[in-house]
N, C-alpha and C positions, 0 to 999 in steps of 0.2 A: 504494500500500500504506500503510495507516495503522498507527499504533502502538497503536490501541485494543485493549483486552482486552475484547471484546464479551461473552465468557462470564462474566467477573467482573462486568461491568455488569448483566447479566441476573440473575446469582446474587444480587447485592446487592439488586436490585429485588424478586425473588421472595421472598427471605428477610426483607426489611425492610418488606414491605407485606402485611398480612393477606390481602387479596383483590386479585388483579391479573389483568386480562383482556388478553391480547395479541390484537389484532383488526385488521381492515382498516377504517380509518376511525375514527369515534367513535360513542358511543351515539346522539348526536343526528343524525349523518350517516354511518351505516354504508355501507361500500363493497362489501359482498356480503351475500347473504341469510343465510349461516351466521353471520357476525359480527352481523348484526341480531338474529337469534334468540338467540344467546348473550348479547348485552348485555341483551336484554329479560328473559331468565331471571334473570340476575344482579341486575338492577334489582328484580325481583319478590321477591328474597330480603330486601330492605330493609336490607342492610348496606352500609356505605361501601366503595367499591371504586375502584381506579385502573385506567385503561386505557392501553395503549400502542398507538399507531397504527403498525403495522409498515410501512405504505406510505410513511411519512415517513423511514424509516431502513432501507435495504436490508441493512445489516450486522446489525441486530437481527432483521429478517425471516428471514434465513438462520440466524442464531445461535440463535434460539429453537427452531427445528426440531431443531438438534443438541443443545441444552441438555436438552430433555425427551425426546429420541429419539422425537419425535412429528412426522409429516411435514406436517401441515396446520395451518392457522390458521382460526379462533380457537383459543386455548388458555387455559384458566382454571387459575390456581393459587390455592389456599387454604391458608393456614398453611404456605407453602413447598412444598406438594405439588401435583404436576400432577393435576388432576381430569380434564380431557379437553377435547374439542371439542364442538360444538353438539349432535351426536346423543347423546353420552353425557350432556351436561347435561340434555337433554330427558328422557331415560330416568330420570335421577336425580331430576329435578323431579317427574315423574309418580309415582315410587315414594315420594317424601318424603325420600329419602336426602340430597339437596342441602340441603334446609331443615334437617335434623338436623345436618349438618356446619356450616352457617352458625351455628346456635344454639350448638353446642359451641365454635366459634371465638370467638363473641361473649362467651361465658361465661368464656373464658380457660382 
């Protein structure tokens, strides 16, 4: 049992980083198809983003599911808000909503 406060760690990361993608693997070496698709979509937005490889930290892997009340990974957060997983990102990309959110976030 560790003394880590995983929820506080996740909260600080989500609120302190404009765009953060919790995924399996990294954008260069994704470890699942959903994470690959999500990271490709976020890259196409052209905004700086941080990734967290949940496979490197089992506590973060479980904690992020509880944090956003979202059962699957990947999970994208923009401006401290959960956007969703790869299916939602794809739908939002196709509708232009994701690009609009990225522009609004970049504009401050």
